[in-house]
RODRENGU-831186 format. One line per field, with one value per atom (N, C-alpha, C): residue in three letters; chain; atom name; x, z, y. Coordinates in steps of 0.02 Angstrom, whole numbers. Each point is the difference from the previous one (the first is absolute). Layout:
rest = ALA  ...
kette = A  ...
atom = CA  ...
X = X  ...
Z = Z  ...
Y = Y  ...
***
This chain:
rest = MET  MET  MET  SER  SER  SER  ASP  ASP  ASP  VAL  VAL  VAL  ASP  ASP  ASP  SER  SER  SER  ALA  ALA  ALA  GLU  GLU  GLU  GLU  GLU  GLU  GLY  GLY  GLY  VAL  VAL  VAL  GLU  GLU  GLU  GLU  GLU  GLU  ARG  ARG  ARG  LEU  LEU  LEU  ALA  ALA  ALA  GLU  GLU  GLU  PRO  PRO  PRO  GLU  GLU  GLU  ASN  ASN  ASN  GLN  GLN  GLN  GLN  GLN  GLN  GLU  GLU  GLU  ASN  ASN  ASN  GLU  GLU  GLU  PRO  PRO  PRO  GLY  GLY  GLY  ASN  ASN  ASN  MET  MET  MET  ILE  ILE  ILE  ILE  ILE  ILE  SER  SER  SER  CYS  CYS  CYS  ASP  ASP  ASP  SER  SER  SER  THR  THR  THR  MET  MET  MET  ASP  ASP  ASP  ILE  ILE  ILE  SER  SER  SER  SER  SER  SER  VAL  VAL  VAL  GLU  GLU  GLU  GLU  GLU  GLU  LEU  LEU  LEU  PHE  PHE  PHE  HIS  HIS  HIS  GLN  GLN  GLN  LEU  LEU  LEU  GLU  GLU  GLU  SER  SER  SER  ALA  ALA  ALA  LEU  LEU  LEU  ASP  ASP  ASP  THR  THR  THR  GLY  GLY  GLY  ARG  ARG  ARG  ILE  ILE  ILE  VAL  VAL  VAL  GLU  GLU  GLU  PHE  PHE  PHE  HIS  HIS  HIS  ALA  ALA  ALA  GLN  GLN  GLN  ASP  ASP  ASP  VAL  VAL  VAL  GLU  GLU  GLU  ARG  ARG  ARG  ILE  ILE  ILE  ASP  ASP  ASP  THR  THR  THR  ALA  ALA  ALA  VAL  VAL  VAL  LEU  LEU  LEU  GLN  GLN  GLN  ILE  ILE  ILE  LEU  LEU  LEU  VAL  VAL  VAL  ALA  ALA  ALA  PHE  PHE  PHE  VAL  VAL  VAL  THR  THR  THR  GLU  GLU  GLU  ALA  ALA  ALA  GLU  GLU  GLU  GLN  GLN  GLN  ILE  ILE  ILE  GLU  GLU  GLU  LEU  LEU  LEU  ASP  ASP  ASP  VAL  VAL  VAL  ILE  ILE  ILE  TRP  TRP  TRP  LYS  LYS  LYS  GLY  GLY  GLY  VAL  VAL  VAL  SER  SER  SER  GLU  GLU  GLU  GLY  GLY  GLY  MET  MET  MET  LEU  LEU  LEU  SER  SER  SER  THR  THR  THR  ILE  ILE  ILE  ARG  ARG  ARG  ASN  ASN  ASN  VAL  VAL  VAL  GLY  GLY  GLY  VAL  VAL  VAL  LEU  LEU  LEU  ASP  ASP  ASP  PHE  PHE  PHE  LEU  LEU  LEU  LYS  LYS  LYS  VAL  VAL  VAL  PRO  PRO  PRO  GLU  GLU  GLU  SER  SER  SER  ALA  ALA  ALA  TYR  TYR  TYR  LEU  LEU  LEU
kette = A  A  A  A  A  A  A  A  A  A  A  A  A  A  A  A  A  A  A  A  A  A  A  A  A  A  A  A  A  A  A  A  A  A  A  A  A  A  A  A  A  A  A  A  A  A  A  A  A  A  A  A  A  A  A  A  A  A  A  A  A  A  A  A  A  A  A  A  A  A  A  A  A  A  A  A  A  A  A  A  A  A  A  A  A  A  A  A  A  A  A  A  A  A  A  A  A  A  A  A  A  A  A  A  A  A  A  A  A  A  A  A  A  A  A  A  A  A  A  A  A  A  A  A  A  A  A  A  A  A  A  A  A  A  A  A  A  A  A  A  A  A  A  A  A  A  A  A  A  A  A  A  A  A  A  A  A  A  A  A  A  A  A  A  A  A  A  A  A  A  A  A  A  A  A  A  A  A  A  A  A  A  A  A  A  A  A  A  A  A  A  A  A  A  A  A  A  A  A  A  A  A  A  A  A  A  A  A  A  A  A  A  A  A  A  A  A  A  A  A  A  A  A  A  A  A  A  A  A  A  A  A  A  A  A  A  A  A  A  A  A  A  A  A  A  A  A  A  A  A  A  A  A  A  A  A  A  A  A  A  A  A  A  A  A  A  A  A  A  A  A  A  A  A  A  A  A  A  A  A  A  A  A  A  A  A  A  A  A  A  A  A  A  A  A  A  A  A  A  A  A  A  A  A  A  A  A  A  A  A  A  A  A  A  A  A  A  A  A  A  A  A  A  A  A  A  A  A  A  A  A  A  A  A  A  A  A  A  A  A  A  A  A  A  A  A  A  A  A  A  A  A  A  A  A  A  A  A  A  A  A  A  A
atom = N  CA  C  N  CA  C  N  CA  C  N  CA  C  N  CA  C  N  CA  C  N  CA  C  N  CA  C  N  CA  C  N  CA  C  N  CA  C  N  CA  C  N  CA  C  N  CA  C  N  CA  C  N  CA  C  N  CA  C  N  CA  C  N  CA  C  N  CA  C  N  CA  C  N  CA  C  N  CA  C  N  CA  C  N  CA  C  N  CA  C  N  CA  C  N  CA  C  N  CA  C  N  CA  C  N  CA  C  N  CA  C  N  CA  C  N  CA  C  N  CA  C  N  CA  C  N  CA  C  N  CA  C  N  CA  C  N  CA  C  N  CA  C  N  CA  C  N  CA  C  N  CA  C  N  CA  C  N  CA  C  N  CA  C  N  CA  C  N  CA  C  N  CA  C  N  CA  C  N  CA  C  N  CA  C  N  CA  C  N  CA  C  N  CA  C  N  CA  C  N  CA  C  N  CA  C  N  CA  C  N  CA  C  N  CA  C  N  CA  C  N  CA  C  N  CA  C  N  CA  C  N  CA  C  N  CA  C  N  CA  C  N  CA  C  N  CA  C  N  CA  C  N  CA  C  N  CA  C  N  CA  C  N  CA  C  N  CA  C  N  CA  C  N  CA  C  N  CA  C  N  CA  C  N  CA  C  N  CA  C  N  CA  C  N  CA  C  N  CA  C  N  CA  C  N  CA  C  N  CA  C  N  CA  C  N  CA  C  N  CA  C  N  CA  C  N  CA  C  N  CA  C  N  CA  C  N  CA  C  N  CA  C  N  CA  C  N  CA  C  N  CA  C  N  CA  C  N  CA  C  N  CA  C  N  CA  C  N  CA  C  N  CA  C  N  CA  C  N  CA  C  N  CA  C  N  CA  C  N  CA  C  N  CA  C  N  CA  C  N  CA  C  N  CA  C  N  CA  C  N  CA  C  N  CA  C  N  CA  C  N  CA  C
X = 212  -45  -69  -49  -68  -33  -57  -39  -22  -16  -22  57  62  57  12  -6  9  -51  -62  -54  11  21  12  58  52  54  -23  -44  -27  -38  -38  -39  48  53  48  37  6  37  -39  -65  -40  -5  7  -3  -71  -10  -61  -64  -1  -63  -42  -64  -40  29  33  30  57  33  56  -21  -61  -26  -24  15  -23  -16  -37  -15  44  34  41  -38  -1  -43  -67  -53  -65  -1  -19  -5  62  56  63  2  26  12  74  16  70  17  54  24  68  2  61  34  56  36  41  -3  37  73  39  72  13  -43  8  -63  8  -55  16  -36  15  -64  6  -56  -62  8  -57  -40  30  -33  -38  13  -24  -75  -34  -73  -35  16  -30  16  62  22  -37  -6  -35  -72  -35  -70  -6  46  -1  12  49  15  -54  -30  -57  -58  -11  -52  14  64  19  -12  15  -12  -75  -40  -72  -33  24  -32  34  57  35  35  14  33  75  28  72  31  56  35  65  10  63  35  60  41  49  -3  48  47  60  46  65  -1  61  25  -42  21  21  -5  14  74  14  69  10  -54  3  -66  6  -60  13  -47  5  -20  24  -20  -74  -32  -73  -36  21  -32  18  62  19  -40  -15  -41  -70  -29  -66  3  53  7  11  41  11  -65  -36  -65  -49  -2  -45  20  63  21  -12  11  -11  -74  -43  -72  -24  25  -19  18  58  22  -46  -22  -44  -67  -24  -65  8  63  17  -16  15  -7  67  3  63  22  66  32  54  -1  47  44  66  49  26  -2  27  49  59  49  21  29  24  67  3  61  57  60  60  -4  -27  -6  -46  -57  -47  30  30  29  56  40  53  -28  -53  -30  -32  -38  -34  51  55  53  32  16  33  -44  -66  -47  -14  11  -9  -71  -36  -68  -10  55  -5  -42  15  -37  -73  -13  -68  -43  30  -37  -9  35  -7  13  52  18  42  -26  39  58  52  58  -20  -51  -21  -26  -15  -25  56  61  56  17  15  21  75
Z = -1275  44  -9  -8  -9  67  -4  62  34  -40  28  40  -28  36  65  -2  61  52  -22  47  30  -41  26  50  -11  47  66  -4  61  42  -33  35  34  -35  28  59  4  55  66  -4  62  27  64  32  1  -31  7  -9  -44  -19  -32  -8  -30  -66  -39  -62  12  58  17  35  23  33  -56  10  -48  36  -30  29  -32  40  -26  11  61  17  22  -12  21  73  13  68  27  -33  25  -19  45  -14  -16  -59  -19  7  36  6  -34  -55  -39  28  32  33  -50  5  -45  22  -40  14  64  16  61  42  59  47  60  4  52  39  41  44  -40  -62  -41  -19  7  -17  57  61  61  4  -11  10  -47  -63  -49  16  16  18  62  49  63  -16  -41  -15  -38  -45  -38  45  44  45  51  22  46  -33  -63  -39  -6  -12  -5  65  56  66  12  -17  11  -42  -60  -45  -1  32  3  -65  -41  -64  9  -33  -1  -38  26  -32  -30  -63  -34  -13  29  -13  -57  -52  -55  8  26  21  -40  -60  -40  -22  -1  -24  55  62  57  2  -4  7  68  25  64  37  65  41  67  21  63  59  59  61  14  -20  10  -36  -60  -38  33  22  33  64  37  60  -17  -53  -22  -21  -37  -23  58  49  58  39  11  36  -38  -66  -40  3  -10  0  69  53  68  9  -19  8  -45  -61  -47  29  30  30  57  40  56  -22  -58  -25  -53  -8  -47  -73  -17  -68  -34  -59  -35  -31  4  -32  -44  -64  -48  -26  1  -28  -65  -53  -64  -26  -15  -32  43  57  43  -27  -18  -29  50  -27  42  43  -29  37  60  -9  55  51  -24  45  43  -31  37  56  -18  50  58  -17  54  44  -28  41  45  -29  39  58  -13  50  51  -19  46  1  -56  -1  -47  -24  -47  30  62  32  12  16  13  -63  -57  -63  -31  27  -23  -75  -24  -71  -10  -39  -10  -48  8  -45  -72  -13  -70  -34  40  -29  -19  22  -14  -75  -29  -70  -6
Y = 744  -36  29  -42  23  16  35  15  -64  -50  -64  -32  2  -28  37  66  40  -17  -7  -17  -68  -48  -68  0  39  4  31  49  32  -50  -43  -51  -49  -19  -48  29  66  31  0  -9  -1  -70  -7  -65  -26  -56  -39  37  49  29  -54  8  -54  -25  42  -24  -47  6  -43  -64  -1  -61  -45  -62  -49  -64  -42  -65  -51  -40  -55  -63  -24  -57  28  -37  27  20  60  26  32  -8  31  73  40  71  7  25  10  74  13  69  2  37  10  61  -11  54  40  65  44  6  33  7  39  48  39  -8  -25  -8  44  56  48  19  50  20  17  24  16  -62  -58  -63  -31  23  -33  -3  54  1  -49  2  -45  -73  -12  -68  -23  41  -18  -21  38  -16  -65  -13  -62  -61  8  -56  -10  53  -5  -38  16  -35  -74  -16  -71  -36  32  -30  -8  50  -3  -53  -11  -47  -69  -5  -63  -18  50  -11  -9  -49  -11  59  24  56  -26  18  -14  66  6  60  -16  39  -5  59  -15  54  1  -24  -4  68  52  65  48  -20  45  17  65  24  33  30  36  -9  -14  -10  34  42  38  -44  20  -36  6  55  6  -57  -17  -54  -66  -8  -62  -12  54  -8  -26  26  -23  -73  -18  -69  -49  19  -43  -9  53  -4  -45  8  -42  -73  -16  -70  -31  38  -26  -15  46  -12  -56  -1  -54  -68  -5  -63  -20  48  -15  -27  21  -25  -53  -24  -54  18  63  23  -3  -31  -8  66  12  57  -31  19  -28  57  -13  47  -29  39  -22  53  -22  45  59  -13  56  24  64  29  2  7  6  64  54  62  -6  -34  -10  -48  -53  -49  31  41  34  44  37  46  -39  -52  -36  -38  -20  -30  53  58  53  25  4  24  -55  -63  -56  -29  6  -26  -59  -29  -56  -57  -18  -54  18  63  21  -1  13  2  -68  -49  -70  -8  35  -4  -64  -48  -61  11  -40  8  -11  -39  -13  64  51  64  48  -14  45  -4  57  1  -9
***
């Protein structure tokens, strides 16, 4: 494995760093969720979601790689989706992994996150 490959993997391991943010539709903020979303991800995620609320940008969560997600992250996501709904800001879920779906069902926040069945993998 080259140094470049190692560096690229390191970037992919961080949740939604600027390198992981991309534009899909004009104005949409895409957050590509990593395989592990834990408390170390909360601060960065909070700031990104706060920015989306402040600017009115639609957020697309790409969560197909999530294997493990902590309740701290789920709390941030529930708060964000609730506030987004109040200001009529769209939240789009694409490719929700079985691991994430299992966790959000077990914790009881599936309805709060508004994940449509079409997003399930």
